[in-house]
C-alpha positions as CSV (number, residue, x, y, z in Angstrom):
1,M,2.1,-2.7,29.9
2,Q,3.2,-0.8,27.3
3,S,1.3,2.4,25.7
4,G,-1.4,0.9,23.3
5,A,-1.8,-3.2,24.8
6,Y,-5.6,-2.6,25.2
7,L,-5.8,-1.5,21.6
8,S,-7.2,-4.2,19.2
9,E,-6.3,-4.8,15.8
10,Q,-8.5,-2.4,13.8
11,E,-7.9,0.5,16.8
12,A,-4.7,0.4,16.1
13,L,-5.4,0.6,12.4
14,F,-7.0,3.6,13.4
15,L,-4.2,5.1,15.6
16,S,-2.0,4.7,12.6
17,V,-4.2,6.4,9.4
18,T,-5.1,8.9,12.4
19,E,-1.7,10.0,13.1
20,Q,-1.1,10.0,9.4
21,L,-3.0,12.2,8.2
22,V,-1.5,14.9,10.3
23,R,1.5,15.7,8.6
24,P,-0.6,16.3,4.8
25,F,-3.3,18.6,6.4
26,L,-0.7,20.2,8.1
27,Q,0.5,20.7,4.5
28,I,-2.4,21.8,3.6
29,A,-3.0,24.7,5.6
30,R,0.4,25.8,5.0
31,I,0.7,25.9,1.2
32,S,-2.8,27.1,1.1
33,E,-2.2,30.4,2.9
34,L,0.0,32.0,0.1
35,A,-0.8,29.3,-3.0
36,D,-1.0,30.2,-6.5
37,Q,-2.5,27.8,-9.1
38,E,0.9,25.0,-9.3
39,Q,0.7,25.3,-5.2
40,W,-2.9,24.8,-5.7
41,Q,-2.4,21.6,-7.3
42,T,0.1,20.1,-4.9
43,V,-2.9,20.4,-2.1
44,R,-5.2,18.6,-4.7
45,T,-2.6,15.7,-5.0
46,I,-2.0,15.6,-1.5
47,A,-5.2,16.0,0.1
48,D,-6.5,13.3,-3.0
49,S,-3.9,10.9,-1.8
50,Y,-4.5,10.8,1.9
51,L,-8.2,10.5,1.5
52,Q,-7.1,7.8,-0.4
53,I,-6.0,6.5,2.6
54,A,-8.8,7.1,4.6
55,E,-11.1,5.7,2.1
56,S,-9.4,2.5,1.8
57,Y,-9.4,2.3,5.7
58,A,-13.3,2.4,5.7
59,L,-13.5,0.1,2.4
60,S,-11.4,-2.7,5.1
61,L,-13.4,-2.3,7.8
62,R,-17.0,-2.4,5.5
63,A,-15.5,-5.4,4.3
64,H,-14.4,-7.2,7.3
65,G,-18.2,-6.6,9.1
66,K,-18.7,-7.9,5.5
67,I,-20.9,-5.0,5.1
68,T,-20.2,-4.6,1.6
69,P,-19.9,-8.0,-0.2
70,L,-17.1,-9.1,-2.3
71,K,-16.9,-9.3,-6.3
72,L,-15.3,-11.5,-7.1
73,E,-14.3,-11.8,-10.5
74,P,-11.1,-12.6,-12.7
75,I,-8.8,-10.1,-12.8
76,A,-5.4,-9.8,-15.2
77,V,-2.9,-8.9,-12.3
78,S,-0.7,-6.8,-14.9
79,A,-3.9,-4.3,-16.2
80,L,-4.1,-4.3,-12.3
81,L,-0.7,-3.1,-11.9
82,Y,-0.3,-0.5,-14.7
83,D,-3.8,1.0,-12.9
84,T,-2.1,1.2,-9.7
85,A,0.6,3.2,-11.3
86,H,-2.1,5.7,-13.3
87,S,-3.5,6.4,-10.0
88,L,-0.1,6.9,-8.2
89,S,1.2,8.9,-11.2
90,A,-0.4,12.7,-9.7
91,F,1.5,11.7,-5.7
92,A,5.0,10.4,-7.4
93,K,5.6,13.5,-9.2
94,Q,5.0,15.8,-6.3
95,Y,7.7,13.8,-4.7
96,G,9.7,13.3,-7.4
97,V,9.8,9.8,-7.5
98,E,9.3,7.5,-10.8
99,L,7.4,4.6,-11.0
100,E,8.3,1.3,-13.4
101,V,5.9,-1.5,-14.2
102,D,6.8,-4.9,-14.5
103,A,4.7,-7.6,-14.7
104,G,4.2,-9.9,-17.7
105,T,1.2,-10.7,-20.0
106,R,1.1,-14.3,-19.7
107,Q,0.1,-14.1,-15.7
108,Q,-2.7,-16.3,-15.0
109,P,-5.9,-14.3,-14.3
110,I,-6.3,-14.4,-10.7
111,I,-9.8,-14.1,-9.1
112,A,-10.4,-11.1,-6.4
113,D,-12.2,-8.0,-5.7
114,R,-10.7,-5.8,-7.7
115,T,-11.7,-2.5,-5.5
116,I,-10.4,-4.5,-2.3
117,L,-7.1,-4.8,-4.4
118,Q,-6.4,-2.0,-6.2
119,S,-7.2,0.0,-2.7
120,A,-4.6,-2.2,-1.0
121,M,-1.5,-1.4,-3.6
122,I,-2.4,2.1,-3.6
123,S,-2.5,2.4,-0.3
124,L,0.8,0.4,-0.2
125,G,2.3,2.3,-3.5
126,Q,2.1,5.5,-1.0
127,V,4.1,4.2,1.6
128,F,6.7,3.0,-0.7
129,V,6.9,6.4,-3.1
130,L,7.3,8.4,0.7
131,A,10.2,6.1,1.4
132,Q,12.1,6.9,-1.5
133,S,11.8,10.2,-1.5
134,E,13.4,10.1,1.4
135,S,16.1,8.3,0.1
136,D,19.1,9.2,-1.3
137,D,18.8,6.6,-4.3
138,M,16.6,8.0,-6.6
139,A,15.7,4.8,-8.5
140,P,12.2,4.1,-9.2
141,V,9.5,2.4,-7.0
142,R,8.7,-0.8,-9.4
143,L,5.4,-2.3,-9.1
144,S,6.0,-5.9,-10.2
145,A,4.2,-9.3,-10.3
146,H,5.5,-12.9,-10.9
147,K,4.8,-16.5,-11.3
148,S,5.3,-18.7,-8.2
149,R,5.1,-22.5,-7.3
150,Y,1.8,-20.4,-4.8
151,G,0.4,-18.1,-7.1
152,V,1.0,-14.4,-8.7
153,V,3.3,-12.9,-6.6
154,A,2.1,-9.1,-7.2
155,G,4.1,-5.9,-5.0
156,M,6.1,-3.1,-4.6
157,Y,9.7,-2.9,-4.8
158,G,12.2,-0.3,-4.3
159,S,15.7,0.5,-3.0
160,A,14.9,0.1,1.4
161,S,16.5,-2.9,3.5
162,L,13.5,-4.8,4.5
163,G,13.3,-8.8,6.2
164,A,11.1,-10.7,7.5
165,E,11.2,-10.1,10.7
166,S,11.3,-6.2,10.7
167,L,7.8,-6.7,9.4
168,R,6.5,-9.0,11.8
169,K,7.6,-6.4,14.4
170,A,5.9,-3.8,12.5
171,R,2.7,-5.6,13.1
172,L,3.4,-5.8,16.8
173,L,4.1,-2.3,17.0
174,Q,1.5,-0.5,15.4
175,G,-0.7,1.6,16.9
176,K,2.2,1.5,20.4
177,A,5.1,3.2,18.0
178,H,4.9,5.8,15.6
179,Q,7.1,4.7,13.0
180,P,6.4,1.0,13.2
181,I,8.3,0.1,10.1
182,S,11.2,3.1,10.2
183,Q,13.3,0.5,8.1
184,L,10.9,1.6,5.2
185,V,10.3,5.4,5.8
186,S,9.2,7.9,8.8
187,G,5.9,8.5,10.1
188,P,3.1,5.4,11.1
189,A,3.2,3.7,6.7
190,A,-0.4,3.4,7.4
191,G,-0.5,2.2,3.8
192,V,0.7,-1.0,5.0
193,F,-1.1,-1.9,7.6
194,V,-4.4,-0.8,5.7
195,A,-3.1,-2.5,2.8
196,D,-2.1,-6.0,4.8
197,S,-6.1,-4.9,6.4
198,L,-7.5,-5.3,2.8
199,L,-5.6,-8.4,1.9
200,Q,-6.6,-10.6,5.0
201,V,-10.4,-10.4,3.4
202,I,-9.6,-11.7,0.1
203,K,-7.6,-14.7,2.5
204,T,-4.1,-13.3,1.6
205,R,-1.4,-11.1,3.7
206,L,1.9,-8.6,3.1
207,H,4.9,-10.2,2.9
208,V,8.3,-9.4,2.1
209,A,9.7,-10.8,-1.3
210,K,13.0,-10.3,-3.5
211,Y,12.9,-9.7,-7.0
212,H,15.4,-8.9,-8.8
213,N,17.8,-8.0,-6.7
214,L,15.4,-5.9,-5.3
215,T,13.4,-6.0,-2.1
216,G,10.1,-5.2,-1.7
217,L,6.3,-6.0,0.4
218,A,4.0,-8.5,-1.5
219,A,1.4,-10.7,-1.5
220,T,0.8,-14.3,-2.9
221,L,-2.4,-14.6,-4.8
222,P,-3.7,-17.9,-6.3
223,S,-4.4,-17.7,-10.7
224,S,-7.9,-18.8,-11.5
225,S,-6.4,-22.2,-12.8
226,Q,-5.0,-23.0,-9.5
227,L,-8.9,-22.2,-7.7
228,Q,-10.4,-24.3,-10.0
229,L,-8.4,-26.8,-9.0
230,V,-9.9,-26.9,-5.6
């Protein structure tokens, strides 16, 4: 039987998060040895971004265990994406990646837990920033939302080539391989699985999405009007 076959979904996610935290803390240790003021800002950015991953994972555990109750409220998706881009801005700058937000102002509000949804988007965004920084194509990472027949599709898009099969395999390989989603980024890409876990709390999951000739990972969120009809 393959290594990792006995891990539960949450144990596999914990392993992925733990492995991903190794690299930034090694960076912090090396930079801090001879750090000037600019380098200390780099240390802070790295530490803050990966603390976010750990905090988002803890939020997922609390939410799945019903320790932290859901706080459902109307959310404007465009505002959520702009807030997410702002939260990612220092991290993206550190890796020389630009962020673009493409979200129409006429989107129907959705009903969700804002903290959970934004934590998921930030976790996912960090993965796309790292992926773009490793790409020869320095196109921006796009945070986008658009309407579909099933609701509002919100997510991240970049130049990496993704397919539904690669995401399916990545979920199966989580906890069993160091690079379960190597098509997107080297390393464990824990942010994808943290985001997926958080989104499951609000009854959705990540899926591969295409928009304006870009490929990305997104979640479909029912609009408030759709929920009123149920």
